[in-house]
N, CA, C and O atoms as a GROMACS GRO file, in nm:
protein
  608
    1MET      N    1  -3.212  -6.932   0.617
    1MET     CA    2  -3.127  -6.798   0.507
    1MET      C    3  -3.167  -6.671   0.417
    1MET      O    4  -3.249  -6.583   0.391
    2LYS      N    5  -3.064  -6.723   0.395
    2LYS     CA    6  -3.026  -6.579   0.411
    2LYS      C    7  -3.112  -6.516   0.299
    2LYS      O    8  -3.161  -6.588   0.212
    3ASN      N    9  -3.143  -6.296   0.302
    3ASN     CA   10  -3.212  -6.272   0.225
    3ASN      C   11  -3.188  -6.182   0.111
    3ASN      O   12  -3.194  -6.060   0.121
    4PRO      N   13  -3.158  -6.251  -0.008
    4PRO     CA   14  -3.094  -6.214  -0.129
    4PRO      C   15  -3.109  -6.056  -0.147
    4PRO      O   16  -3.009  -5.992  -0.179
    5GLU      N   17  -3.208  -6.006  -0.132
    5GLU     CA   18  -3.249  -5.884  -0.175
    5GLU      C   19  -3.169  -5.717  -0.097
    5GLU      O   20  -3.168  -5.599  -0.130
    6LYS      N   21  -3.084  -5.842   0.078
    6LYS     CA   22  -3.077  -5.742   0.139
    6LYS      C   23  -2.905  -5.753   0.148
    6LYS      O   24  -2.860  -5.866   0.168
    7THR      N   25  -2.808  -5.638   0.133
    7THR     CA   26  -2.671  -5.664   0.121
    7THR      C   27  -2.632  -5.548   0.244
    7THR      O   28  -2.686  -5.438   0.254
    8THR      N   29  -2.545  -5.590   0.316
    8THR     CA   30  -2.508  -5.513   0.428
    8THR      C   31  -2.407  -5.407   0.343
    8THR      O   32  -2.315  -5.370   0.416
    9ASP      N   33  -2.403  -5.355   0.218
    9ASP     CA   34  -2.328  -5.334   0.156
    9ASP      C   35  -2.429  -5.124   0.174
    9ASP      O   36  -2.366  -5.018   0.174
   10ALA      N   37  -2.534  -5.134   0.183
   10ALA     CA   38  -2.605  -4.996   0.196
   10ALA      C   39  -2.641  -4.928   0.266
   10ALA      O   40  -2.707  -4.950   0.368
   11PRO      N   41  -2.611  -4.845   0.228
   11PRO     CA   42  -2.586  -4.661   0.282
   11PRO      C   43  -2.735  -4.726   0.434
   11PRO      O   44  -2.830  -4.804   0.432
   12GLN      N   45  -2.675  -4.642   0.530
   12GLN     CA   46  -2.808  -4.623   0.616
   12GLN      C   47  -2.769  -4.490   0.693
   12GLN      O   48  -2.663  -4.428   0.706
   13ASN      N   49  -2.918  -4.468   0.744
   13ASN     CA   50  -2.922  -4.268   0.753
   13ASN      C   51  -2.907  -4.253   0.902
   13ASN      O   52  -2.988  -4.282   0.991
   14PRO      N   53  -2.738  -4.182   0.911
   14PRO     CA   54  -2.800  -4.225   1.031
   14PRO      C   55  -2.909  -4.110   1.196
   14PRO      O   56  -2.991  -4.018   1.193
   15GLY      N   57  -2.866  -4.161   1.268
   15GLY     CA   58  -2.955  -4.135   1.392
   15GLY      C   59  -2.950  -3.942   1.437
   15GLY      O   60  -2.845  -3.878   1.432
   16ARG      N   61  -3.073  -3.888   1.475
   16ARG     CA   62  -3.071  -3.742   1.594
   16ARG      C   63  -2.926  -3.796   1.624
   16ARG      O   64  -2.831  -3.752   1.560
   17ARG      N   65  -2.912  -3.887   1.719
   17ARG     CA   66  -2.776  -3.849   1.781
   17ARG      C   67  -2.646  -3.877   1.741
   17ARG      O   68  -2.554  -3.830   1.808
   18SER      N   69  -2.612  -3.974   1.603
   18SER     CA   70  -2.536  -3.938   1.575
   18SER      C   71  -2.469  -3.825   1.539
   18SER      O   72  -2.353  -3.797   1.571
   19LEU      N   73  -2.609  -3.706   1.413
   19LEU     CA   74  -2.561  -3.668   1.388
   19LEU      C   75  -2.573  -3.555   1.499
   19LEU      O   76  -2.588  -3.454   1.430
   20LEU      N   77  -2.575  -3.525   1.599
   20LEU     CA   78  -2.527  -3.428   1.669
   20LEU      C   79  -2.461  -3.380   1.784
   20LEU      O   80  -2.457  -3.275   1.848
   21VAL      N   81  -2.382  -3.552   1.789
   21VAL     CA   82  -2.220  -3.597   1.868
   21VAL      C   83  -2.233  -3.507   1.757
   21VAL      O   84  -2.285  -3.396   1.755
   22ALA      N   85  -2.167  -3.586   1.643
   22ALA     CA   86  -2.128  -3.548   1.488
   22ALA      C   87  -2.055  -3.398   1.516
   22ALA      O   88  -1.938  -3.367   1.537
   23GLY      N   89  -2.175  -3.323   1.506
   23GLY     CA   90  -2.173  -3.187   1.539
   23GLY      C   91  -2.137  -3.108   1.626
   23GLY      O   92  -2.103  -2.991   1.610
   24ALA      N   93  -2.145  -3.214   1.801
   24ALA     CA   94  -2.033  -3.113   1.920
   24ALA      C   95  -1.900  -3.141   1.821
   24ALA      O   96  -1.853  -3.047   1.758
   25TRP      N   97  -1.864  -3.226   1.815
   25TRP     CA   98  -1.696  -3.270   1.763
   25TRP      C   99  -1.678  -3.119   1.662
   25TRP      O  100  -1.612  -3.019   1.688
   26ALA      N  101  -1.757  -3.147   1.549
   26ALA     CA  102  -1.727  -3.029   1.407
   26ALA      C  103  -1.715  -2.892   1.478
   26ALA      O  104  -1.600  -2.850   1.493
   27ALA      N  105  -1.848  -2.794   1.538
   27ALA     CA  106  -1.848  -2.710   1.569
   27ALA      C  107  -1.785  -2.655   1.618
   27ALA      O  108  -1.830  -2.540   1.619
   28PRO      N  109  -1.601  -2.669   1.719
   28PRO     CA  110  -1.556  -2.678   1.805
   28PRO      C  111  -1.421  -2.606   1.621
   28PRO      O  112  -1.428  -2.500   1.559
   29VAL      N  113  -1.356  -2.689   1.609
   29VAL     CA  114  -1.304  -2.722   1.511
   29VAL      C  115  -1.380  -2.655   1.340
   29VAL      O  116  -1.306  -2.673   1.244
   30ILE      N  117  -1.494  -2.595   1.314
   30ILE     CA  118  -1.547  -2.506   1.196
   30ILE      C  119  -1.451  -2.378   1.262
   30ILE      O  120  -1.352  -2.330   1.206
   31LEU      N  121  -1.531  -2.316   1.452
   31LEU     CA  122  -1.505  -2.193   1.453
   31LEU      C  123  -1.383  -2.201   1.472
   31LEU      O  124  -1.325  -2.132   1.388
   32THR      N  125  -1.306  -2.257   1.550
   32THR     CA  126  -1.144  -2.228   1.517
   32THR      C  127  -1.031  -2.229   1.351
   32THR      O  128  -0.911  -2.202   1.353
   33ALA      N  129  -1.092  -2.259   1.253
   33ALA     CA  130  -1.048  -2.219   1.142
   33ALA      C  131  -1.093  -2.113   1.107
   33ALA      O  132  -1.010  -2.037   1.058
   34VAL      N  133  -1.227  -2.065   1.114
   34VAL     CA  134  -1.241  -1.929   1.067
   34VAL      C  135  -1.218  -1.781   1.198
   34VAL      O  136  -1.200  -1.662   1.172
   35ALA      N  137  -1.228  -1.865   1.369
   35ALA     CA  138  -1.176  -1.730   1.397
   35ALA      C  139  -0.994  -1.753   1.385
   35ALA      O  140  -0.948  -1.640   1.369
   36VAL      N  141  -0.914  -1.827   1.386
   36VAL     CA  142  -0.777  -1.814   1.367
   36VAL      C  143  -0.714  -1.712   1.276
   36VAL      O  144  -0.609  -1.653   1.302
   37PRO      N  145  -0.797  -1.695   1.150
   37PRO     CA  146  -0.765  -1.576   1.044
   37PRO      C  147  -0.798  -1.441   1.062
   37PRO      O  148  -0.737  -1.334   1.066
   38MET      N  149  -0.926  -1.483   1.073
   38MET     CA  150  -0.973  -1.335   1.138
   38MET      C  151  -0.918  -1.263   1.278
   38MET      O  152  -0.927  -1.140   1.286
   39ALA      N  153  -0.880  -1.316   1.355
   39ALA     CA  154  -0.766  -1.236   1.449
   39ALA      C  155  -0.668  -1.243   1.381
   39ALA      O  156  -0.618  -1.134   1.410
   40ALA      N  157  -0.591  -1.293   1.303
   40ALA     CA  158  -0.493  -1.268   1.267
   40ALA      C  159  -0.450  -1.076   1.156
   40ALA      O  160  -0.386  -0.971   1.171
   41ALA      N  161  -0.546  -1.149   1.050
   41ALA     CA  162  -0.628  -0.988   0.995
   41ALA      C  163  -0.580  -0.832   1.040
   41ALA      O  164  -0.524  -0.734   0.992
   42SER      N  165  -0.671  -0.899   1.229
   42SER     CA  166  -0.638  -0.804   1.270
   42SER      C  167  -0.597  -0.755   1.396
   42SER      O  168  -0.642  -0.715   1.503
   43GLY      N  169  -0.499  -0.775   1.340
   43GLY     CA  170  -0.346  -0.699   1.464
   43GLY      C  171  -0.404  -0.523   1.486
   43GLY      O  172  -0.491  -0.502   1.402
   44GLU      N  173  -0.387  -0.438   1.547
   44GLU     CA  174  -0.352  -0.366   1.573
   44GLU      C  175  -0.299  -0.267   1.477
   44GLU      O  176  -0.206  -0.310   1.408
   45LEU      N  177  -0.344  -0.118   1.453
   45LEU     CA  178  -0.309  -0.036   1.414
   45LEU      C  179  -0.171   0.050   1.566
   45LEU      O  180  -0.168   0.034   1.688
   46GLU      N  181  -0.107   0.109   1.499
   46GLU     CA  182   0.072   0.110   1.514
   46GLU      C  183   0.042   0.228   1.489
   46GLU      O  184  -0.057   0.221   1.418
   47ILE      N  185   0.079   0.377   1.511
   47ILE     CA  186   0.137   0.485   1.475
   47ILE      C  187   0.241   0.539   1.554
   47ILE      O  188   0.255   0.546   1.676
   48GLU      N  189   0.360   0.599   1.394
   48GLU     CA  190   0.431   0.694   1.481
   48GLU      C  191   0.546   0.845   1.441
   48GLU      O  192   0.656   0.827   1.388
   49ALA      N  193   0.524   0.901   1.456
   49ALA     CA  194   0.618   1.041   1.366
   49ALA      C  195   0.735   1.031   1.391
   49ALA      O  196   0.798   1.035   1.497
   50LEU      N  197   0.782   1.008   1.217
   50LEU     CA  198   0.908   1.038   1.114
   50LEU      C  199   0.953   1.139   1.121
   50LEU      O  200   1.076   1.148   1.118
   51SER      N  201   0.874   1.255   1.134
   51SER     CA  202   0.953   1.417   1.124
   51SER      C  203   0.971   1.491   1.198
   51SER      O  204   0.894   1.500   1.294
   52GLY      N  205   1.123   1.609   1.180
   52GLY     CA  206   1.092   1.643   1.357
   52GLY      C  207   1.210   1.630   1.400
   52GLY      O  208   1.312   1.603   1.337
   53SER      N  209   1.183   1.661   1.583
   53SER     CA  210   1.260   1.652   1.666
   53SER      C  211   1.166   1.546   1.757
   53SER      O  212   1.108   1.577   1.862
   54VAL      N  213   1.165   1.405   1.690
   54VAL     CA  214   1.063   1.329   1.751
   54VAL      C  215   1.078   1.227   1.915
   54VAL      O  216   1.170   1.148   1.939
   55SER      N  217   0.955   1.260   2.010
   55SER     CA  218   0.999   1.182   2.169
   55SER      C  219   0.808   1.176   2.164
   55SER      O  220   0.713   1.252   2.148
   56GLY      N  221   0.843   1.007   2.193
   56GLY     CA  222   0.682   0.938   2.196
   56GLY      C  223   0.592   1.027   2.123
   56GLY      O  224   0.623   1.047   2.006
   57ARG      N  225   0.473   1.094   2.173
   57ARG     CA  226   0.408   1.149   2.066
   57ARG      C  227   0.371   1.297   2.060
   57ARG      O  228   0.260   1.347   2.042
   58ALA      N  229   0.534   1.381   2.087
   58ALA     CA  230   0.571   1.496   2.032
   58ALA      C  231   0.632   1.503   1.986
   58ALA      O  232   0.745   1.458   2.001
   59ILE      N  233   0.587   1.570   1.897
   59ILE     CA  234   0.694   1.642   1.744
   59ILE      C  235   0.761   1.815   1.765
   59ILE      O  236   0.696   1.903   1.820
   60SER      N  237   0.857   1.829   1.727
   60SER     CA  238   0.942   1.936   1.767
   60SER      C  239   0.997   2.033   1.601
   60SER      O  240   1.067   1.962   1.528
   61PHE      N  241   0.979   2.129   1.566
   61PHE     CA  242   1.031   2.201   1.476
   61PHE      C  243   1.119   2.262   1.509
   61PHE      O  244   1.141   2.195   1.610
   62SER      N  245   1.222   2.364   1.512
   62SER     CA  246   1.353   2.467   1.506
   62SER      C  247   1.368   2.577   1.341
   62SER      O  248   1.363   2.567   1.218
   63ASP      N  249   1.385   2.656   1.428
   63ASP     CA  250   1.424   2.686   1.313
   63ASP      C  251   1.350   2.781   1.213
   63ASP      O  252   1.392   2.885   1.161
   64VAL      N  253   1.218   2.716   1.198
   64VAL     CA  254   1.086   2.778   1.119
   64VAL      C  255   1.084   2.923   1.094
   64VAL      O  256   1.166   2.997   1.149
   65SER      N  257   0.998   2.962   1.015
   65SER     CA  258   0.944   3.137   0.906
   65SER      C  259   0.862   3.090   0.883
   65SER      O  260   0.863   2.982   0.823
   66PRO      N  261   0.734   3.162   0.930
   66PRO     CA  262   0.626   3.196   0.856
   66PRO      C  263   0.620   3.150   0.739
   66PRO      O  264   0.732   3.145   0.688
   67ASP      N  265   0.523   3.108   0.664
   67ASP     CA  266   0.572   3.080   0.496
   67ASP      C  267   0.623   2.937   0.458
   67ASP      O  268   0.597   2.869   0.358
   68ASP      N  269   0.698   2.913   0.559
   68ASP     CA  270   0.789   2.753   0.558
   68ASP      C  271   0.712   2.623   0.575
   68ASP      O  272   0.663   2.592   0.683
   69THR      N  273   0.705   2.563   0.489
   69THR     CA  274   0.643   2.420   0.461
   69THR      C  275   0.722   2.251   0.511
   69THR      O  276   0.811   2.175   0.473
   70VAL      N  277   0.628   2.263   0.609
   70VAL     CA  278   0.742   2.092   0.753
   70VAL      C  279   0.641   1.972   0.682
   70VAL      O  280   0.524   2.008   0.669
   71PRO      N  281   0.660   1.892   0.655
   71PRO     CA  282   0.594   1.760   0.653
   71PRO      C  283   0.620   1.697   0.752
   71PRO      O  284   0.730   1.662   0.794
   72LEU      N  285   0.428   1.666   0.830
   72LEU     CA  286   0.406   1.592   0.854
   72LEU      C  287   0.372   1.446   0.864
   72LEU      O  288   0.257   1.401   0.863
   73VAL      N  289   0.554   1.329   0.882
   73VAL     CA  290   0.556   1.242   0.867
   73VAL      C  291   0.500   1.130   0.926
   73VAL      O  292   0.506   1.147   1.048
   74PHE      N  293   0.435   0.992   0.892
   74PHE     CA  294   0.400   0.952   1.032
   74PHE      C  295   0.424   0.740   0.931
   74PHE      O  296   0.395   0.687   0.823
   75GLN      N  297   0.480   0.709   1.037
   75GLN     CA  298   0.488   0.601   1.018
   75GLN      C  299   0.335   0.399   1.039
   75GLN      O  300   0.356   0.322   1.132
   76VAL      N  301   0.250   0.378   0.967
   76VAL     CA  302   0.164   0.310   1.032
   76VAL      C  303   0.170   0.202   1.039
   76VAL      O  304   0.252   0.176   0.951
   77THR      N  305   0.131   0.082   1.096
   77THR     CA  306   0.120  -0.027   1.121
   77THR      C  307   0.091  -0.153   1.151
   77THR      O  308   0.131  -0.196   1.259
   78VAL      N  309   0.037  -0.215   1.090
   78VAL     CA  310  -0.109  -0.306   1.164
   78VAL      C  311  -0.006  -0.472   1.127
   78VAL      O  312   0.012  -0.519   1.015
   79GLY      N  313   0.054  -0.539   1.277
   79GLY     CA  314   0.108  -0.654   1.260
   79GLY      C  315   0.241  -0.702   1.244
   79GLY      O  316   0.289  -0.814   1.226
   80GLY      N  317   0.317  -0.518   1.265
   80GLY     CA  318   0.496  -0.511   1.195
   80GLY      C  319   0.451  -0.475   1.049
   80GLY      O  320   0.549  -0.443   0.981
   81SER      N  321   0.366  -0.471   0.999
   81SER     CA  322   0.406  -0.464   0.800
   81SER      C  323   0.327  -0.262   0.793
   81SER      O  324   0.286  -0.182   0.877
   82GLY      N  325   0.337  -0.262   0.697
   82GLY     CA  326   0.356  -0.111   0.679
   82GLY      C  327   0.146  -0.124   0.617
   82GLY      O  328   0.087  -0.195   0.536
   83TYR      N  329   0.122  -0.064   0.668
   83TYR     CA  330  -0.107  -0.010   0.630
   83TYR      C  331  -0.093   0.002   0.503
   83TYR      O  332   0.020   0.008   0.453
   84THR      N  333  -0.226   0.010   0.417
   84THR     CA  334  -0.255   0.053   0.292
   84THR      C  335  -0.439   0.137   0.340
   84THR      O  336  -0.550   0.085   0.343
   85GLY      N  337  -0.397   0.272   0.368
   85GLY     CA  338  -0.545   0.298   0.326
   85GLY      C  339  -0.512   0.449   0.371
   85GLY      O  340  -0.406   0.511   0.368
   86THR      N  341  -0.714   0.509   0.439
   86THR     CA  342  -0.679   0.680   0.404
   86THR      C  343  -0.702   0.738   0.596
   86THR      O  344  -0.782   0.661   0.650
   87ALA      N  345  -0.683   0.780   0.634
   87ALA     CA  346  -0.708   0.832   0.697
   87ALA      C  347  -0.676   1.037   0.761
   87ALA      O  348  -0.586   1.104   0.711
   88THR      N  349  -0.764   1.089   0.863
   88THR     CA  350  -0.763   1.174   0.863
   88THR      C  351  -0.698   1.276   1.013
   88THR      O  352  -0.703   1.249   1.133
   89ALA      N  353  -0.641   1.394   0.943
   89ALA     CA  354  -0.598   1.480   1.049
   89ALA      C  355  -0.611   1.593   1.086
   89ALA      O  356  -0.621   1.681   1.001
   90ALA      N  357  -0.613   1.622   1.220
   90ALA     CA  358  -0.708   1.753   1.276
   90ALA      C  359  -0.630   1.849   1.321
   90ALA      O  360  -0.550   1.817   1.408
   91LEU      N  361  -0.632   1.948   1.288
   91LEU     CA  362  -0.494   2.066   1.374
   91LEU      C  363  -0.620   2.132   1.465
   91LEU      O  364  -0.729   2.170   1.423
   92VAL      N  365  -0.565   2.132   1.610
   92VAL     CA  366  -0.616   2.184   1.682
   92VAL      C  367  -0.536   2.236   1.773
   92VAL      O  368  -0.429   2.202   1.824
   93GLY      N  369  -0.642   2.366   1.790
   93GLY     CA  370  -0.512   2.513   1.854
   93GLY      C  371  -0.383   2.594   1.780
   93GLY      O  372  -0.287   2.650   1.833
   94ALA      N  373  -0.416   2.581   1.641
   94ALA     CA  374  -0.368   2.609   1.581
   94ALA      C  375  -0.276   2.710   1.446
   94ALA      O  376  -0.185   2.730   1.367
   95ALA      N  377  -0.483   2.762   1.559
   95ALA     CA  378  -0.553   2.876   1.459
   95ALA      C  379  -0.360   3.000   1.521
   95ALA      O  380  -0.320   3.002   1.637
   96GLY      N  381  -0.292   3.074   1.408
   96GLY     CA  382  -0.196   3.176   1.447
   96GLY      C  383  -0.075   3.071   1.436
   96GLY      O  384   0.038   3.119   1.442
   97LYS      N  385  -0.086   2.952   1.422
   97LYS     CA  386   0.064   2.935   1.426
   97LYS      C  387   0.106   2.792   1.275
   97LYS      O  388   0.214   2.773   1.220
   98ALA      N  389  -0.049   2.710   1.246
   98ALA     CA  390   0.025   2.643   1.167
   98ALA      C  391  -0.112   2.645   1.094
   98ALA      O  392  -0.191   2.719   1.153
   99GLU      N  393  -0.179   2.565   0.950
   99GLU     CA  394  -0.273   2.538   0.862
   99GLU      C  395  -0.211   2.424   0.729
   99GLU      O  396  -0.113   2.419   0.654
  100TRP      N  397  -0.306   2.362   0.751
  100TRP     CA  398  -0.221   2.199   0.604
  100TRP      C  399  -0.220   2.315   0.510
  100TRP      O  400  -0.290   2.416   0.510
  101ASP      N  401  -0.114   2.275   0.423
  101ASP     CA  402  -0.076   2.335   0.323
  101ASP      C  403  -0.143   2.271   0.220
  101ASP      O  404  -0.180   2.154   0.207
  102PRO      N  405  -0.155   2.400   0.126
  102PRO     CA  406  -0.280   2.354   0.044
  102PRO      C  407  -0.307   2.263  -0.083
  102PRO      O  408  -0.403   2.258  -0.159
  103GLY      N  409  -0.176   2.186  -0.077
  103GLY     CA  410  -0.188   2.076  -0.130
  103GLY      C  411  -0.248   1.948  -0.053
  103GLY      O  412  -0.203   1.840  -0.090
  104VAL      N  413  -0.316   1.948   0.020
  104VAL     CA  414  -0.335   1.834   0.139
  104VAL      C  415  -0.492   1.878   0.016
  104VAL      O  416  -0.535   1.958  -0.067
  105THR      N  417  -0.527   1.728   0.103
  105THR     CA  418  -0.712   1.824   0.044
  105THR      C  419  -0.750   1.759   0.203
  105THR      O  420  -0.710   1.665   0.273
  106THR      N  421  -0.889   1.913   0.215
  106THR     CA  422  -0.909   1.918   0.310
  106THR      C  423  -1.018   2.038   0.396
  106THR      O  424  -1.046   2.145   0.342
  107GLY      N  425  -1.058   2.009   0.502
  107GLY     CA  426  -1.249   2.025   0.514
  107GLY      C  427  -1.172   2.186   0.597
  107GLY      O  428  -1.159   2.150   0.714
  108GLY      N  429  -1.148   2.253   0.592
  108GLY     CA  430  -1.030   2.364   0.733
  108GLY      C  431  -0.966   2.351   0.790
  108GLY      O  432  -0.849   2.381   0.768
  109THR      N  433  -1.017   2.290   0.914
  109THR     CA  434  -0.935   2.255   0.995
  109THR      C  435  -0.830   2.126   0.995
  109THR      O  436  -0.719   2.111   1.047
  110THR      N  437  -0.925   2.027   0.902
  110THR     CA  438  -0.891   1.857   0.887
  110THR      C  439  -0.841   1.855   0.733
  110THR      O  440  -0.870   1.919   0.632
  111ALA      N  441  -0.726   1.722   0.772
  111ALA     CA  442  -0.702   1.721   0.578
  111ALA      C  443  -0.754   1.569   0.589
  111ALA      O  444  -0.820   1.506   0.671
  112THR      N  445  -0.711   1.549   0.503
  112THR     CA  446  -0.726   1.353   0.429
  112THR      C  447  -0.640   1.315   0.373
  112THR      O  448  -0.635   1.351   0.256
  113GLY      N  449  -0.515   1.213   0.428
  113GLY     CA  450  -0.439   1.203   0.354
  113GLY      C  451  -0.454   1.007   0.344
  113GLY      O  452  -0.487   0.931   0.435
  114GLU      N  453  -0.420   0.975   0.221
  114GLU     CA  454  -0.387   0.814   0.178
  114GLU      C  455  -0.243   0.761   0.264
  114GLU      O  456  -0.125   0.797   0.255
  115ILE      N  457  -0.282   0.704   0.314
  115ILE     CA  458  -0.171   0.581   0.352
  115ILE      C  459  -0.078   0.479   0.239
  115ILE      O  460  -0.115   0.388   0.164
  116LEU      N  461   0.032   0.528   0.259
  116LEU     CA  462   0.052   0.454   0.080
  116LEU      C  463   0.177   0.332   0.177
  116LEU      O  464   0.254   0.394   0.251
  117ASP      N  465   0.192   0.196   0.177
  117ASP     CA  466   0.258   0.157   0.274
  117ASP      C  467   0.323   0.174   0.387
  117ASP      O  468   0.441   0.141   0.401
  118GLY      N  469   0.278   0.207   0.444
  118GLY     CA  470   0.298   0.231   0.574
  118GLY      C  471   0.314   0.388   0.614
  118GLY      O  472   0.330   0.438   0.726
  119GLU      N  473   0.303   0.454   0.475
  119GLU     CA  474   0.338   0.646   0.470
  119GLU      C  475   0.249   0.731   0.495
  119GLU      O  476   0.149   0.732   0.424
  120LEU      N  477   0.257   0.796   0.569
  120LEU     CA  478   0.101   0.930   0.560
  120LEU      C  479   0.203   1.050   0.586
  120LEU      O  480   0.280   1.069   0.681
  121ALA      N  481   0.174   1.141   0.451
  121ALA     CA  482   0.287   1.284   0.491
  121ALA      C  483   0.190   1.389   0.453
  121ALA      O  484   0.149   1.394   0.337
  122LEU      N  485   0.153   1.466   0.537
  122LEU     CA  486   0.062   1.563   0.584
  122LEU      C  487   0.101   1.718   0.589
  122LEU      O  488   0.084   1.764   0.702
  123PRO      N  489   0.137   1.789   0.519
  123PRO     CA  490   0.313   1.900   0.520
  123PRO      C  491   0.213   2.024   0.569
  123PRO      O  492   0.129   2.099   0.519
  124ILE      N  493   0.235   2.015   0.615
  124ILE     CA  494   0.196   2.170   0.682
  124ILE      C  495   0.259   2.367   0.698
  124ILE      O  496   0.355   2.414   0.759
  125THR      N  497   0.169   2.423   0.629
  125THR     CA  498   0.234   2.566   0.634
  125THR      C  499   0.295   2.656   0.764
  125THR      O  500   0.343   2.740   0.688
  126ILE      N  501   0.325   2.698   0.871
  126ILE     CA  502   0.415   2.763   0.867
  126ILE      C  503   0.326   2.920   0.924
  126ILE      O  504   0.357   3.003   0.839
  127LEU      N  505   0.272   2.960   0.986
  127LEU     CA  506   0.224   3.147   1.019
  127LEU      C  507   0.248   3.157   1.196
  127LEU      O  508   0.166   3.210   1.272
  128GLY      N  509   0.339   3.113   1.226
  128GLY     CA  510   0.384   3.147   1.384
  128GLY      C  511   0.453   3.083   1.523
  128GLY      O  512   0.443   2.964   1.493
  129THR      N  513   0.474   3.083   1.567
  129THR     CA  514   0.508   2.939   1.649
  129THR      C  515   0.448   2.945   1.748
  129THR      O  516   0.352   3.021   1.745
  130GLY      N  517   0.472   2.879   1.863
  130GLY     CA  518   0.404   2.774   1.931
  130GLY      C  519   0.333   2.679   1.900
  130GLY      O  520   0.279   2.664   1.791
  131SER      N  521   0.327   2.603   2.001
  131SER     CA  522   0.244   2.474   2.046
  131SER      C  523   0.107   2.477   2.003
  131SER      O  524   0.037   2.578   1.997
  132PHE      N  525   0.061   2.316   1.962
  132PHE     CA  526  -0.025   2.276   1.898
  132PHE      C  527  -0.094   2.088   1.936
  132PHE      O  528  -0.045   2.001   2.008
  133THR      N  529  -0.230   2.088   1.844
  133THR     CA  530  -0.185   1.908   1.895
  133THR      C  531  -0.316   1.879   1.695
  133THR      O  532  -0.415   1.932   1.645
  134VAL      N  533  -0.213   1.759   1.660
  134VAL     CA  534  -0.204   1.701   1.547
  134VAL      C  535  -0.335   1.592   1.605
  134VAL      O  536  -0.302   1.536   1.709
  135VAL      N  537  -0.440   1.564   1.566
  135VAL     CA  538  -0.514   1.476   1.556
  135VAL      C  539  -0.500   1.345   1.448
  135VAL      O  540  -0.528   1.347   1.328
  136VAL      N  541  -0.466   1.269   1.500
  136VAL     CA  542  -0.494   1.110   1.312
  136VAL      C  543  -0.538   1.031   1.368
  136VAL      O  544  -0.513   0.969   1.472
  137SER      N  545  -0.658   1.033   1.244
  137SER     CA  546  -0.768   0.882   1.320
  137SER      C  547  -0.763   0.839   1.177
  137SER      O  548  -0.764   0.917   1.082
  138ILE      N  549  -0.756   0.694   1.168
  138ILE     CA  550  -0.746   0.598   1.131
  138ILE      C  551  -0.852   0.491   1.152
  138ILE      O  552  -0.830   0.390   1.220
  139GLY      N  553  -1.014   0.528   1.065
  139GLY     CA  554  -1.114   0.394   1.116
  139GLY      C  555  -1.201   0.492   1.279
  139GLY      O  556  -1.256   0.601   1.294
  140ASN      N  557  -1.168   0.372   1.368
  140ASN     CA  558  -1.227   0.423   1.469
  140ASN      C  559  -1.142   0.472   1.588
  140ASN      O  560  -1.172   0.506   1.703
  141GLN      N  561  -0.976   0.459   1.494
  141GLN     CA  562  -0.869   0.477   1.652
  141GLN      C  563  -0.817   0.609   1.573
  141GLN      O  564  -0.813   0.626   1.451
  142SER      N  565  -0.765   0.728   1.708
  142SER     CA  566  -0.778   0.814   1.732
  142SER      C  567  -0.580   0.845   1.760
  142SER      O  568  -0.561   0.724   1.758
  143TRP      N  569  -0.480   0.885   1.775
  143TRP     CA  570  -0.396   0.904   1.816
  143TRP      C  571  -0.346   1.102   1.784
  143TRP      O  572  -0.331   1.164   1.679
  144ASP      N  573  -0.332   1.149   1.945
  144ASP     CA  574  -0.289   1.296   1.997
  144ASP      C  575  -0.127   1.322   1.969
  144ASP      O  576  -0.046   1.238   2.009
  145PHE      N  577  -0.105   1.382   1.933
  145PHE     CA  578   0.080   1.437   1.920
  145PHE      C  579   0.082   1.603   1.904
  145PHE      O  580  -0.001   1.684   1.864
  146THR      N  581   0.169   1.611   1.937
  146THR     CA  582   0.161   1.741   2.053
  146THR      C  583   0.258   1.879   1.880
  146THR      O  584   0.235   1.892   1.760
  147VAL      N  585   0.305   1.909   1.926
  147VAL     CA  586   0.378   1.979   1.754
  147VAL      C  587   0.414   2.088   1.786
  147VAL      O  588   0.322   2.169   1.784
  148SER      N  589   0.549   2.145   1.829
  148SER     CA  590   0.663   2.235   1.894
  148SER      C  591   0.678   2.301   1.754
  148SER      O  592   0.730   2.226   1.671
  149LEU      N  593   0.643   2.431   1.708
  149LEU     CA  594   0.718   2.522   1.656
  149LEU      C  595   0.805   2.629   1.732
  149LEU      O  596   0.766   2.698   1.826
  150THR      N  597   0.928   2.631   1.674
  150THR     CA  598   0.991   2.766   1.766
  150THR      C  599   1.118   2.794   1.570
  150THR      O  600   1.166   2.736   1.473
  151GLY      N  601   1.098   2.962   1.656
  151GLY     CA  602   1.154   3.015   1.548
  151GLY      C  603   1.330   2.986   1.543
  151GLY      O  604   1.392   2.888   1.582
  152ALA      N  605   1.377   3.103   1.483
  152ALA     CA  606   1.526   3.112   1.457
  152ALA      C  607   1.576   3.215   1.576
  152ALA      O  608   1.694   3.246   1.585
   0.00000   0.00000   0.00000
């Protein structure tokens, strides 16, 4: 005779082995679900100069005179899309050749600029001719650009 109090529809507690097997199968799915969006969001920053005569990381301005202002304009992308954030840039070896325009937030030879929709514009004031380096930093990444100024 059947026991009327016992039913087959009652929930049963899973054993430890069942839980371990389910966890082992679920872990890679959970890790993949978390890792894929993080990888897509962490594309590598790329930067290129847009102003002056550009050849790779070399920027040239010709026919410049003291007190002229020329823009150093850069395109910053991540994963092919325009990046928005903050950058710093340092003039290295620019004494007597160029300084940051007074409109740029500076700390001496270092300027801070906003990158809006992938564009960073940092104007410099010409003091003389010659070459120097501009080091652009975003987060923990940096890029060196050689800037050459020639007179008329």
